[in-house]
Structures are given as structure tokens and as C-alpha cells.
N, C-alpha and C positions, 0 to 999 in steps of 0.2 A: 306128599306130600302134597297139604293145599293149597288150592292157592287160595291169596287174599286180595283186595282191595289195596289192603295198606300193604300190602309186598310189591302190588303193579306201582303206588302212586311211589314210593321208594326208586324204583328200576325206572322211574320216569322222570324221577330231578334229576338224572343223570341227563337226562334229554334235553337239547339247547334248540333250542330257534335264533337258528345261523343270523338274521338279522339281528334280531335283537339282542342277542348273546347270554338271555335269561335260560331256565327251564320251563320246559313246558307248564311244571304243574304253577310254581311262584307266580307264572304269565296270565293262570285260571285256562289252561286250551283245554285243559280237560273235564268235557261236560256229564259223559258218561260213560262208567263200566259196566258191565255186565259178565258174571264168569255163570258157565254152567260144565261143571272138570273139568277137565279140564282145558276147556277152552273159555276165549277169549274174547270179548266185543268190548272195542274201543272207542268213543268217536269222541275228536279232536276238532276244534273251532281255530282255524286259522286267521289270523288280524286280514287279512284281505283276498277278496275273490281271484282268481286265477294265482294265485301265490307262486311265483316262480321256484321258492322252494320248497311246494308241497310234497314233489316225490319222494325229497331227502327226508325231509319230518315223516311220511309215512314211512319212511324207511328203516330211520332209526326208533321209531316207534315200537317197529314189529320188531326187531331187534334185541334191542332191551328187554319186549314181552319174553319174547323165545328163551331168554337168559335166567327165568325163573323155576326151579325146579318145578317139574308138575305140568308146565305146558309146552301143551301140542302143537294149541291151533292159534291163530292168531287172525282175528280179521278188525283192519284200523277204516274207519268212516271220518269224513274230512268231509268240516262242515265249515261255513265264515260267521264269523264275531259280528255281533248285530251291532248297529251305531252307537247303542249306550254301552257298551261292554268294552269297543274298542277306544272311546273316548275315554270312559273310565281308566282304559291300558296308559294312555298316554297322557293323568292326567289332570284331564279337565272336566267340568260339568256334566253330566250325562244331559241336565234340559236347555244345553249349550247348542241340541242338532237333534229339538225335538222337529224340525219342519223336516227332516226327513225322513222320520221314522219306519214309516210307509211306502217307503221308495226301495222298489228291489237293486233297480239296478244305479250304476252311475256310470256313466263315459263323457271324459276327456274328449272334445275338440282341439288340436295346437296345431301349432306350425313354429318354423324357427324364423321367417319371416312375414312380414304383414305384406298384404297384396296377392294373396296366393290364392285366394278365394276361401280359405278358410272358414267365414260365418256361411257363404253361401251352400259349402259342402252340409254343417251341423244342421240349418235350415231343412235342406232338400231331406238330410237322413229321419230329421223331426217327423218333417212330413210324409215321408214314407212308411214310418213304424207307424206312426197315428192310423193311415190308410187301411195298414194291415191287423189295425183293432186294438192295437196296443195301448191304450195309457202314457201318456209322456207330456214333457214338461224339459223349459230351454230355462239354464240360468245363465246369463251375456256377464259374464267374469272381464268383456274385454272393455273395463273401466274406462278407458282413454280413446275407446272408438266402438262407443255401442249402436251398434249398427243394425241388431237383431229387430227393432222395432221397426224400422225402414222396412227392411225387406217386406214383413208381413202387417203393413200396412198396420199401425198400432198407432195411436194418438193420448186415446185415451190415460189416468196414471192410476195406478192401484188403491185399493182401497183398503183400510185395515178394521181388524175385527179381533176382540180380546189379545191385544197386545201381538198381534199377529201380521205379517203383512199378508195381502192375499191377491195371487198372482191374476197378473189378467189371463183373458182364456180367448183363442184364437185359433181355426182352422183345428179345434178339437186336442190345441195345445194349452198348455200354462206358459205363462212367459212374463219372469220379473228382470230387469233391464235396469239401470240408472241415468238412463233416456227419456224412460218411462217416469223416475222421480223426478228429476234437472230440470224437465223440461228440453225442447225443443229446439237446436242452434247453443244451447249453456254447454263450454267448456268445462269439465271436469279437469280440475289441478290438484292432484291427490300423489301424497308422497308412501313410500310404500307400509309406512302405519297405516294410514288410513284405509289405502285397498286390501290389507289383510281384514280389516275390521267389515269393509263394506260385504266382500266376500263370506266371511265366517253371521254376516246377520242376512244375507240372499239362503244359507245353509240351513242357519238354526232357528229364523224369526218370520220366517215365509212359510205360508201353511200349504205347501205344494200338496198335501193329501196322497193317496192311492197311488202312485205311477210304477211303472212296469220301467221306464227309464227314466235316467234324468240328465239330458245332453250340456255340458259344458260348455262351452264357447267360452275358451278361454286367451288370451289376448294374446298377441305373436311375439317372441322370444323366451328368455330363459329368466324371467324374474320374482318377484313377488308370489303373484297370485299363483302360478303353479306348485311352486313349493309350499306356498298358506296352505293349497288346497289336499295335499299330500300329506300333510301333515295334520290337518283335522278331520280329515273322513277315509275310508278305507275305496280309492276307486275301484272300479271293474276293470278298467285299460284306459289304453288311448289309442285314440287315430289321429294320425298325423296328416296335414295337407299339404304339396309343395306341386313345386310349379320344376319343369326339366331344367333351366338355368344353373347354371354354374355356383353365380351366387345363393340362391339358392337353398341347392344342396348343401352346404359348405353347415350353412344357419340349422338347416332339419337334422345335422349329424352332431351337431351342440345339443341340441332338441332330445333326443335319442336318446341322447347318453346322460340328461337330467331323469329321465322317465327309469331308466335303468338303474340310475342310482341310487331312486328310491323307491325299487323294488316295485314296480309298476309295467304290468305287462304292457307289451304293444300290439294293438291288435292290426292296425297295418298301417299302411300309408298310402294319401289316395293323390295319384299326380294329377295336378289338376292344370289346364289348357295344353293340352298334349300336343293338340294340333288345331288346325284352322281348316273348315273342309268348303271350301269355296263353291256355290252353286253351279251347274253343270259342270265338273272337271270328278274323273274317276277318282274311284278310292285312293290308286299308287298318285295321285296328281295334291295328293292333301299337304298342306303348306305346316312343318315343325315350326313353327315362328323362334320358339325358344331351342331348338333344340327337341333329342327324344332318347327317352330310355332314362331318367333322369330316377325317377320315382321307385 
């Protein structure tokens, strides 16, 4: 029995994305089909890097193709949709996300509670990646408490070119923040719709250029910003920052629940302010001011 592309596509119409509840063909996730006798090689583009359901999707594809008479070997290659492909899938204009077209990985830095050092972790991580030779950008999405310009000593305002905002460059990083637009000491009093619009503008209409990593410093909590981010783009994952305090951990659990509910991988949890090392004392005498083991 001859194996054809039409038979393969018919079989794949029975395989659904667990999250979107539609078949892979309808979602345009099948990017390439190669047939060599009884061997079939299929390339599937996932909606996000690190998709938590990737193994299930791969197994379902293999099972469906093995069910075709004449097929003896199946190889499934998993890739990730481009920002344009994902935007089209979500019903958005591809041009809306043109600013991040050349960004390889987007990682969010989040926390359930404010004041745990989330922004400090984001800046330190960005500097470390830059020192290792990667091209890095930071998007300060904490609209109501944009502190990244202060930490990096940025005072100038970004310029515009050809309808795009140019990020400020400091210490080898590309940075954009509402603080650099509004001015020092100006309170940002925005409700949800304005926050969502600002995030969309920072992603799509900032000329980030070629980046290996774009780190997004999210505001604390489970409000509009993280939900908007998850809807607009394919986040590679999120790093969550906490302290050992019980009140911080309670908020972290809610924060984790939000990202898990959006099928966004949790890369890890950073426990900040774990202890205080007093000069002149031994390691056994460190002060665990906020408790221990929470993260």
C-alpha cells in the first residue's frame, strides 16, 4: 500500500492539541512531511518552546501515523512557531509583534509578592547572560513600579525611528521602561486596558533587533500584565522569585497556578534573602531572618 501525504494529513486531523482542542492540521502545526518508502518524517511546530504537552503531542502523532497501512517507521521533529505564526493563530495581526521577530528566547521574571527582589534578580541575570556573550534585552513590564532604569543608572529617554521606539543601551543591555518615557518621579496611574496596551507596544513596536534573550520583569501578583504577556507571545518560560516568608510563599503558589494554567513552563524558583551573613561569624551562625527552606 502506497503511503501518501493526503493519507498522513487525514490521520493527523484526528490528533488534537490538548490545550487548544483543535486538530494539528487545522492549527497549521504540520510544517513538513517527508516520505521515503514506508518511512515517514514529520515536522510539527508547537505553539510555544518548552510546551508541557509536547511529549503527548509527539506520541499521538506517532500513533496516528503508525495506524496508516504501509508505514513501518515514523520520526517526529518538534519545532516552535514563529511569533508571526503564533500571532496569526491567535487572531492577531503579525505586524503587531514585528519588534520581537528576531528575538530567540523570551523569559519572564515574576513574583507573587512585591519587595522580594524580583527586579534585582532580573537585572543580575541579564548582566550575567550578557557577560557570557549573549545579546540580551530587558523589558520593564512593572508599569506601576518601574525600577530597572534606577538599577542600571539610566536617565536618558528612548528615541524613535521609522515608527519604532529604540531601546536604551546600557552595560551591553537593551532596555525599555515606562520610567524612561514618563520621567523620573512621575506616577503611572493606569488601569488594566492601558497596561495591556503598553505591554503590546513594548513587544511589537520597540526595535529590539537580534537578541538571544529578552527578559521581561513582570509586576508582582497575578494581574493583567502576565495574562496579557501569555496571550500575546510564546514565552519560553518563567522564573519566579520569592523569600522564605510564609506570606510570600502563599502568593508564590497563586503565581505558579497562573502560569501553569497558561501552559507556561516554570524554569525554577529563586529564594532571595535566604539568610544574613554577619561579618566575623562562622557559616553555622548565619541569621535566617525570614525563616528557611521556603523556596
